[in-house]
N, C-alpha and C positions, 0 to 999 in steps of 0.2 A: 445699602440695606434699608435706610430710613426712607429713601425715595420709593422703594418697592413696598414698604409698609404703608406709606401714604396712599399709593395707588390702590392697595387692597382696602384701605379704610374708607376713602371717599368714593363710595358707590351709593346709588340711590337706595339699594336694598338695605345696606347697613344703617343709613340715616333713618329709614322707616322703622327698622327693628329696634334701634336704640330708643327712639321716641315712643314706640309702642310699649317697650319695657318700662320706660319712665312713667307713662300714664297708668299702667297697671300697678306699678309699685306705689305710686302716690295714693291710689284708691285703696289698695289693700292696707297700706300703712295708716291711712286716715280713719278707717272704719274699725272701731273697737270690736274685738272678737275675731277679726282677721289679722294676719301677721305677714311680715315680709317673707319669712321662711315658708309659710303656706303658699304665698304667691309664686315663689321660685320653684317649689316642689310641684305644684299643680301644672305649671307651664313648662317644666323641664322636658317632658316627652315630646313636646311640639318643636323642640330644637333639633331633634334627630335628623330631620331632613335639611337642615341649614348647614352652611359651611362653618368652620370653627370660629371665624371672626364674627359673623352675624349672630351665631348662637351665644357666644360669650358676651357680646355687647348687649344683646337682648336681656340676658340674666343680670349683667352688671347694672343696666338701667333700673331694673326692679330693686336691686340691692341698695343703690344710692338714693333713689327716690323714696323708698320705703323709710329710710332714716329721717328724711324731711317730713314725709307724710304724717308720721306720728304726732308732729307738733300741731297739725291742723285741728284735730279733735282735742288735743291737750289745751289749746288756747280757746277754742270755741265752746266746748261743753265740759271742760274740766275732767276729761277722761282720756288719758294718753293712749294713742293708737298703737304705740309700741312701748315697751318697758323703759327704754332710755329717754323717752320724751317726758318722763315724770319730772325731771329737773326743769324742763321748759314750762311745764304746767304751773310750777310754783309762782312764777311771775308773769307768764303769758296770760293766764286766766284773769288775774287782777287787772291787767291792762285792758282786757276785753270788757270787764265790769266798769272801767272808767270811760268806756266808749271809744277805745282805741284798738279795736279788733284788727282792722286792716293794717295798722301800723305794726302791731305785734306779729302778724303773719308776714309782713314785708321784712321785718327784722330777722325773723326765723329763716325766711327764704334766702336773704342776702348772706346771713351768717353760714347757713348750710352750704351755699355755693362756694363761699370763700374757703371753708374747711375742706370741701371736696376737691377743689382745684389745688389747694395747698398740698393735700396728701397725694393727689394724682401726679404732681410734679416730683414729689419726694419719691414716689414709686418709680417713676421714669429715671430718676437720678441714681437711686440706691440699689434697685433690684438687680441690674446687670452686674454691679460690683459684688453684691452678696452671692450671686450665681457663680462668679469666678472662684470665690472661696470654696463653693461646694465641689469644685473639681478635685480638691484635695481630700475629700471625705470618702471613706471606704465603707464596705458593708457593715462592719461593727458600729461605725459612727452613725450611719443612717438608722440603724436599729435603735441606738440610744436616743437619737433625736426624736424619733416617732414615739418611743416609749415615754420620754419625758413629757412631750405634748399631751399624750393620751392620759398619763397619770395626773398631770396638773388639772386637766378638764374634769376628770373623774372626781378629784378631790374637792374642786370648787363648785361642782354642780349639786344643787340640793342642800339640805340641812345636814344630812348624814354622810360622812365620808365612806362608811361601809356600803351604804346603798349606792353611792356613786361608783364604787369599785365593782359591785355586783352587776350594775347596769353595763359597765364597760366590758365585763366578762361575758355577758349575754351577747353583746355585739360581736365580740371576737369569736364566740362559739358559732353564731349564725353564719358568720363569714367563712367558717371552716367547712361548711356543708358543700359537698360537690367533689371536684377532682383535686387531689393533692398537687400543688404547684411544682413540686420537685420530682416526686416519683410517678405521678399520674394515676395513682390508685384512687378509688372512690372512698368517700368518708360520709357517714351518717345519711345516706340517701334512701335506705330501706327499700331497695329495688324499685324506686320510683324514677323512671327515665327523665321526668321533668326536672329532677334535682341534680342531674349530672353536672350542670354548669352553675349550680347553686341558685339562691334567690336573686332575682334581678334587683340591683341597687335602687333604681327608680321606683319600682313597685313597693319596695320596703320603705322608701322615703314617703311616698304617698300615703301608705298605711300608718306609719309612725307619727306623721305630723299633720297631714291634711285631713284624712278621714277621722282620726282620733280627735282632732280639734272640732270637727263638726259634731261628734258625739258629745263632746264636753261643753260646747258653747252654742249649740243650735237652739237658742231661745230667742223669742221675740221681745227684745228689750226696748223699753221706751227711752228715746233720746231727749236730751234737753234742747233748748233752743240753740240752733247752730247758725243763726242768721249772721251775715257779715254786714254790718251797718256801713253806709256810705259816709263815714266821718271825714270831715274836711282836713283833719290834722294827720292823715295817714302817711304823708311823705316824711322821709327821714332827713333832717337838716344836717348841714355840714358840722355843726357843733356836736350833734348827736353821734355822727360817724366818728368824730375825733374822740368822743367819750367812750365809745364802744371798742375802738381800735386796740387799746392795750389788752383788754379782756379777751378779744377774739384772737389776737396773735398768740397770747399765752395759751389759750385753749387749743389752738391749732397744734402747738408743739406737744401739749399734754395728750391730745387725741392721737397724734402720730406715734408717740412712744408707747402709749397704752395698747394701741392697735397691733403693734409689732409683737407684743408678748402673748403667746398662746394661753387661752383660758380666761383672758380678760375680754373686755368688749366696750361697746358704746355706753352702756349704763354706768360702768365705773368711770369712764372718761368724762361723761357729762357731769356727774356729781363732783369729781375732783376739780374740774374746770369751774364749776359753780362756786365751790369753796375758795379756789384760788382767786377768782374774779372778785369775790367779796373782800378778800384780804387786801387786794391792791386798789380797791375802789375808793374814791373820795366821798362816795355817798352809800356806805354799807347799810345805812338804816332803811334804804329803799328796797333792799332785797327781801323778797317775800310779799311785797306790796305793789309790785309792778315795775321792777327795774329793767330798763332796756339792756343794761350791761349783762344781767343775769341770763336773759333770753339769748343774747348774742353769744355768750360764752358756752352755754349748754348746747346750742345748735351747731356752733363751729366744731366743738369736740365730737359730736355725734357723727358728722360727715368726714371729719379728719381721720376717723378710725377706718373708714371704708377702703381707702387706698393703702393704708398701713397694713391692714390684715392680709393684703395680697402679696406683700413682700415675702413673709415666710412661706406663703402658699406656693408662689411661682418659683422660688429659689430652692426650697427644701422640701416642699410637699407637705407642710404642716398647716392644717387649717386652724385658725384662731377661734372660730365659733361655728355654730351650726350652719348658718348661711354660707360661709366660706367653705365648709366641708362639702356642701352640695356643689359649689363651684368647682371643687377638686374633682368630684364625680363627673362634672361636665367636661373637664380637661381630659379625663381618662376615656370618656366616651368618644372624644375626638382624637384619641391616640396621641395626646400631648403629655409628655412626661416632665414634671417639674424638675428644675435643676439647671446646670450649665448647658445640657443638651437642648433644653427648650429655647435658649437664646442663640445657640449655634446652629442646630439643625432646623429649627422653626423660627428663625429670627424675624422674618417678615411678619408672620402671624402674631408673634409675641409683641413686637413694637407697635403693630396696628392696634392691638388691644390696649396697650399702655397709653398711647396717644388718644385712643378713643375714649378712655376714661375722662380725660380733660374735656372733650366735646360733650360727653354725657352730662357733666356738671353744668356746663354752659346752657345746654338745652333744658336742663332741669329748671334753671332760673327763668328761662323764657316761658316754659309751660306753667310754672308756678304763678308767674305774674298774670298769665292769661286765664287760668282755669281755677284759681283758688275758690271763687264763689261757687263754681260747679261742684268742686270737691266737698264744699260745705253742705250742699244739698244731698250728696251721696250718703252723708252721715245719717240721714233720716230713712234710708232704705231698711225695712225690718229684716231681721235674720230669718224669718219664715220664708222670705223670698230668696235671700242669698244662699241659704243652706242647700236647697235642691240643685241650684245652679252649680255650686261648688262640687257637690257629689257627682253630678253628670261629668264635669271636667275631670274629676279624679278617676272615674271608671273608664272614660274615654282615653285618658292618658295611660292608664295601666294596660288596657287592651292594645293600644297602639305600639307598645314596645316590641312585642313579638307576635301580635295577633293571636294571643293564646288566652283561653279561659283560665288556665292555671295561674297566670299573672293577676287576673282579677281576684281569684281566691287568695292569692298571696297577699295582696293589698288589704283585703278584709281581715286576714289572719293577723297581720301586723297592726292593723287598727285596733283590734280587740286586745292584742298583747299590750299595746301602748296604753289603752284605756285602763286596763287592769293595773299596770305598773304605776300609772299616775294616781289612781285611787289609793294605792299603798305608799305614795310619796317617793317613788323611785324616779330619778331623773331620766329623761329620754335622750338628751344630747350625748352622753357617753356611749349609748348604744350606736348612735349614728357614727361617731368618730371611730368606734370599734369596727364597724362595718367597712368604713372607708380606708382605714389604716391597716387593717388586718393583713392584707396581702403583702404590703411593704414590710411590716414588722416580721412576719413569718419568713418571707423569702430572704431577707437580710440576716436574720438570726440563724437560719439553717445553712445559708451559704457561708457565713462566718465560721460555723462549726465544721463544715466540710473542708474549708481552707486550713483550719488549725488541727484537723484530725480529731475533732471532738474536745479539744481543750478550750475551757472558758477563759484562759489567760489572754486570748486575742482581744477581748473587750477592754483590756487594761494596758495594751501595748503602746498605741499611738498617743501623741500629745493631745490630739483632738478628743480622743476617747476619755482621757483623764479629766480634761476640762469639762466635758459633758457629764461625767459621773459626779463631779463636784457641783455643777449647776443643778443636776437632778436631786442630789442630796439636800442642797440648800433650799431648793424650791419646796421639797416636802417638809423640811423643818419650819420654814416661814409660814407655809399654809396651815400646818397643824397648830402652830402658836397663835396664828390669827383666828383660827376656829375656836380655840380654847378661850381666847380673850372675848370673842363674841358671845360664847356661852355664858361666861361669867357676867358680862354686862346685861344679858337677858335675865339672868337670875336676880340681879340687883333691881332690875326694873319690876 
């Protein structure tokens, strides 16, 4: 199987697409106002004509490179390109002010590569084992797993728990439009033939995240000086590598464990790693003033999350964040079902993707070393130029799905919906997860009731179900307690 996977992976087409994805991901991650999620959503329709391995490697390249790309603007202009690069900014920009911009970028790139490769090997090692456990899960268990992941994300998204739940419900409702998956009857289509199959997921994603982002941030912002000085001291010495090693190794494990948990992400991992690195450092006084350990820890954690989030995605079908939810959509588009069947029925494709993630991180290092100065120049492109280009890509992608004007109008509708919800502080990520997980939740819930003759006791029968219910309850209690503590600390401030 591994030999077949390698033959699928090592093709010229795959190498080109993964490097193209890396290039796009770094650019979108580096430019404030653009996001990795925006990049993945915009280019998702263009993967429809690709084979599963090429399309997934293309998207994974964007996902991994975007995590590193955010550090470029964070270090050079003190503006994180991605939210999780904020921890990198705390010490990366002071290093730039000391005339060590290239060293800071090199540290960020090396740490990102280490974190990415570490998590890629962890994915290759643990994902098949977790997938074997999924063989013992039944419909009630899958329903509880998806419900737990969906609820956690709804609770942690935004400042209001109620608004997160409402956003989640909106996503579930929109996903119900079309044909009933069990009976085949129509629901909420209002005699519109275009709604028989519901709203297309890609068009919904483009509207919710890409076009709405243009409406929200389509301004011509002035950038600070992003020049990369040709400082002589940019190379990292052996003593500096030794100094950064403990912080990076600790951050890699933190990023791995945080990434596995649905509802968390790179931002939490980077700040946890930053704090942990400060606690074990022999020079904690340097943190906040240009510590190389701080930059290494934050960037290692950022990219250690990327492979970790794919473990629950590929084995259980649970996306940990918005980007991974889009990747789940990409799996479904290619008729790949997460779980044990993915490793048994599509083993060659799956292992080609897992091994390809290691290659992606290696190529990311090569591209970063060669193109960092070019990415710095891209920061100066005004949004007045980028905005129309992004809009054209969005409309082209929406139309290319089914060559239908209805899909264009759908994307516009979702962009207006997203813009209005954001104005009223409703989170958008729960809507996305509701759209992606709705079919799995509904089918497993109704199938469970059919098997039990309508009795809800089926959700409490197996040992796995009981464990999942306990995990679900504990998650809710911990989240609510954490939110209350946060509110009290805000009141004191």
